[in-house]
C-alpha positions in Angstrom: 2.8 0.1 -19.5 3.6 -3.2 -18.8 1.6 -5.7 -20.8 1.2 -8.3 -18.5 -2.0 -9.6 -17.1 -1.8 -9.9 -13.4 -4.3 -12.0 -11.1 -5.0 -10.9 -7.9 -7.6 -8.4 -6.4 -8.1 -5.3 -4.0 -11.2 -4.4 -1.9 -13.3 -1.8 -3.3 -13.4 0.5 -0.8 -9.6 1.2 -1.6 -10.8 3.2 -4.3 -11.7 5.7 -1.9 -8.0 6.3 -1.9 -8.2 7.1 -5.5 -11.2 9.5 -5.7 -9.8 11.5 -3.1 -6.3 11.9 -4.7 -8.0 12.7 -8.2 -10.2 15.2 -6.3 -7.4 17.2 -4.2 -5.3 16.9 -7.8 -8.3 18.0 -9.7 -7.7 15.5 -12.2 -10.2 13.0 -13.6 -11.1 10.1 -12.1 -10.3 7.0 -14.5 -13.4 5.5 -15.7 -12.6 2.3 -14.2 -13.4 3.3 -10.8 -16.7 4.0 -11.7 -17.4 0.3 -12.9 -17.4 -0.2 -9.1 -18.8 3.4 -7.7 -21.6 5.0 -7.7 -21.3 8.0 -10.1 -23.2 10.2 -7.9 -21.7 9.7 -4.5 -18.6 8.2 -5.4 -19.2 5.8 -2.6 -18.8 1.7 -3.5 -21.8 0.3 -5.0 -21.1 -3.1 -3.1 -18.2 -2.6 -0.4 -17.8 -6.7 -0.7 -17.2 -6.5 -4.4 -13.6 -7.0 -5.5 -11.4 -5.1 -8.0 -9.5 -7.3 -10.3 -5.4 -6.5 -9.9 -5.5 -5.9 -13.5 -7.9 -2.9 -13.2 -6.2 -1.3 -10.3 -3.2 -1.7 -12.4 -4.6 0.2 -15.1 -6.0 2.7 -12.9 -2.8 4.0 -11.4 -1.4 4.0 -15.1 -4.4 6.4 -16.3 -3.1 8.5 -13.3 0.1 8.4 -14.1 -0.8 10.2 -17.4 -2.5 12.5 -16.2 0.1 13.5 -13.1 3.3 12.2 -14.3 5.0 12.9 -11.1 8.3 11.2 -9.3 7.1 8.8 -6.4 3.2 9.4 -7.8 2.1 6.4 -5.6 3.6 7.5 -2.5 1.4 10.7 -3.0 -1.7 8.6 -3.9 -1.3 6.6 -0.5 -1.1 10.1 1.7 -5.0 10.0 1.1 -5.5 6.8 2.7 -8.4 6.5 5.5 -8.6 3.6 7.9 -11.8 3.4 6.8 -10.6 2.7 3.3 -8.9 -0.5 4.5 -12.2 -1.6 6.0 -12.0 -4.5 8.5 -8.2 -4.8 8.3 -7.8 -2.0 10.2 -9.5 -3.8 13.6 -8.5 -7.3 12.7 -4.4 -6.5 12.1 -4.1 -3.7 14.9 -6.1 -5.1 17.8 -3.6 -7.2 19.5 -1.8 -6.9 22.5 1.4 -5.2 21.3 3.0 -3.8 18.4 4.6 -6.9 17.5 1.4 -8.9 17.4 -0.1 -6.6 15.3 2.3 -6.9 12.4 1.8 -10.5 12.7 -2.1 -9.8 12.5 -1.5 -7.2 9.6 0.7 -9.9 7.4 -2.4 -12.7 8.0 -5.3 -10.2 7.3 -3.7 -8.0 4.5 -5.2 -9.8 1.3 -8.4 -8.6 2.8 -7.6 -5.4 1.5 -4.8 -6.0 -1.0 -4.4 -9.6 -2.5 -1.3 -9.7 -5.0 1.8 -11.3 -4.0 2.4 -13.0 -0.6 3.9 -11.2 2.0 6.7 -12.9 4.3 7.5 -12.6 7.6 10.6 -12.7 9.8 12.0 -11.3 13.0 14.7 -11.1 15.0 15.6 -9.3 18.4 13.5 -6.0 18.1 13.3 -6.2 14.0 10.8 -7.5 11.7 11.4 -7.8 8.3 8.0 -8.0 5.4 9.3 -8.9 2.1 7.3 -9.4 -1.1 7.5 -12.4 -3.4 6.9 -12.3 -7.2 4.9 -15.3 -7.8 2.6 -13.2 -9.8 4.5 -11.2 -11.3 6.2 -7.5 -11.2 3.6 -4.9 -11.9 6.1 -2.0 -12.0 7.2 0.3 -9.5 4.5 2.4 -9.6 2.0 -0.4 -8.2 4.5 -1.5 -5.7 5.7 1.9 -4.2 1.7 2.7 -3.7 0.8 -0.6 -1.9 3.9 -0.4 0.5 3.3 3.3 1.0 -0.4 2.5 1.6 0.8 -0.1 4.0 2.6 2.1 5.9 -0.1 4.6 6.2 -2.6 2.3 7.2 -0.3 1.1 10.1 0.9 4.7 11.0 -2.6 5.8 11.6 -3.8 2.7 12.8 -1.4 2.1 15.7 -1.2 6.4 16.5 -0.2 8.0 18.8 2.5 5.0 18.8 5.6 5.3 16.6 7.7 3.3 14.7 10.6 3.8 12.2 11.6 1.8 9.1 15.5 0.9 8.9 15.3 0.4 5.1 13.8 -0.2 2.4 14.4 -2.4 -1.0 12.8 -2.3 -4.4 13.6 -4.6 -7.4 12.8 -1.8 -9.8 15.4 0.0 -11.4 16.0 3.1 -9.8 14.5 6.2 -10.7 16.1 9.7 -11.4 15.1 11.0 -7.9 15.7 8.7 -5.0 15.5 11.4 -2.5 11.5 11.5 -2.9 11.4 8.1 -1.6 14.3 8.6 1.3 12.4 11.7 2.4 8.6 9.6 2.5 9.8 6.9 4.1 12.7 8.6 6.6 14.9 5.8 5.7 17.6 4.5 3.0 16.0 3.4 0.3 17.6 1.1 -2.4 16.5 -0.3 -6.0 17.7 -3.1 -8.1 17.5 -5.2 -5.1 17.5 -9.1 -5.6 14.1 -9.6 -4.5 11.1 -7.6 -5.3 10.7 -5.7 -2.2 11.0 -5.5 1.6 11.4 -3.4 4.6 12.7 -3.7 8.1 10.8 -2.0 11.0 12.5 -1.5 14.5 9.9 -1.8 17.0 10.6 0.9 19.8 7.5 0.1 21.4 5.7 -3.2 22.6 2.4 -1.5 24.3 -1.3 -2.2 24.3 -3.0 -0.8 21.5 -6.3 1.2 21.8 -8.0 1.3 18.7 
């Protein structure tokens, strides 16, 4: 386990994704979750409270000890619901078109996930999101969970519109089974990259979104 102390925070409703994953897989909910969730209802005690990033990191690590599979963060992210992302789903995806939606997503994403900054650039009909590492490198599990969470939020928010990922890079060492990642993201996935992670999206449609 990475012994670094990471600064930042995530929104408490994001823990509902962890709850759903643990219930689905019949594994124990990490005790840190109960600092922020009602023990009876497993709902947030205070939706405005923030979960320190170090605790979020520890929660994912404890899940990995119970459920050690390749691409664990990808499976966790499948359980995200728009409600878990709170107001981000509305603020980021109420724009006039898909391009504006991604711009707003970059602007507001820290309402849900406040760690390393997202950088945005566009060229022709592609956009690229890249993550710096000013607050550290929390490991592949944490970063794959974050990127998969963002992806699933976007997919759910823009439905029925579609987009595709051209490629995805991780700064971390290549895992044994790269195919798990390529199948999940449906694009080439590279490791040992020179930046922490980045993904390029190709915008097939620029249509009005109805949320």
